[in-house]
C-alpha positions as CSV (number, residue, x, y, z in Angstrom):
1,X,118.9,111.6,115.3
2,X,120.7,112.7,112.2
3,X,123.8,110.6,113.1
4,X,122.0,107.3,112.4
5,X,124.6,104.9,110.8
6,X,122.9,101.6,109.7
7,X,124.7,98.4,110.5
8,X,123.1,96.5,107.6
9,X,123.5,97.0,103.9
10,X,120.3,95.5,102.6
11,X,117.2,97.8,102.6
12,X,115.2,95.3,104.7
13,X,117.9,95.3,107.4
14,X,118.2,99.1,107.4
15,X,114.4,99.5,107.7
16,X,114.2,96.9,110.5
17,X,117.1,98.6,112.3
18,X,115.3,101.9,112.2
19,X,112.1,100.3,113.5
20,X,113.7,98.2,116.3
21,X,115.9,101.0,117.6
22,X,112.7,102.9,118.1
23,X,113.6,105.7,115.7
24,X,110.9,107.9,114.2
25,X,109.7,106.1,111.0
26,X,108.0,109.3,110.0
27,X,111.5,110.7,109.3
28,X,112.4,107.9,106.9
29,X,111.6,108.4,103.2
30,X,111.9,105.5,100.7
31,X,112.3,106.0,96.9
32,X,110.8,103.0,95.1
33,X,111.1,102.0,91.4
34,X,107.5,102.4,90.1
35,X,107.2,102.1,86.3
36,X,104.7,104.5,84.9
37,X,105.1,107.1,87.7
38,X,106.9,110.4,87.0
39,X,110.6,109.5,86.5
40,X,109.6,105.9,87.3
41,X,109.8,106.5,91.0
42,X,107.6,107.2,94.0
43,X,108.6,108.3,97.5
44,X,106.8,107.0,100.5
45,X,107.3,107.3,104.3
46,X,108.4,104.3,106.2
47,X,105.6,105.0,108.7
48,X,103.2,104.0,105.8
49,X,104.6,100.5,105.3
50,X,104.6,97.1,107.0
51,X,107.8,95.1,106.8
52,X,107.8,91.5,105.7
53,X,110.5,89.0,104.8
54,X,110.8,89.4,101.0
55,X,108.4,92.2,100.5
56,X,107.1,95.3,102.3
57,X,103.4,96.3,102.1
58,X,102.3,99.8,101.1
59,X,98.5,100.0,101.3
60,X,97.4,96.8,99.7
61,X,100.4,96.5,97.5
62,X,103.3,94.2,98.2
63,X,106.6,95.6,96.9
64,X,109.9,93.6,96.8
65,X,112.8,95.1,98.6
66,X,114.9,95.1,95.4
67,X,112.7,97.9,94.1
68,X,114.0,100.3,96.7
69,X,116.3,102.9,95.1
70,X,117.2,105.1,98.1
71,X,116.4,105.4,101.8
72,X,116.8,108.7,103.6
73,X,116.6,109.1,107.3
74,X,116.1,112.7,108.7
75,X,117.1,114.0,105.3
76,X,120.4,112.0,105.0
77,X,120.8,109.2,102.6
78,X,121.5,105.9,104.4
79,X,121.1,103.6,101.4
80,X,121.5,103.9,97.6
81,X,121.0,101.1,95.1
82,X,124.0,100.8,92.8
83,X,123.0,101.2,89.2
84,X,123.8,98.2,87.0
């Protein structure tokens, strides 16, 4: 479903919308600020996370939503964090 248009603007709302619409979380990639990683970023699939209120969990790591840099669904960017 390449025509997914999220209604929310916050990364948590977008990820919840993908989940609750029953869209394929495997098609959703998330770029996360991760200092020390190449280019200070890691990319993970939404199917590998658990959503929480202020954080999402990846493995045993709790990551705050403000660290999300970009969300892509089916190859299309649906969220980009504005640079300050």
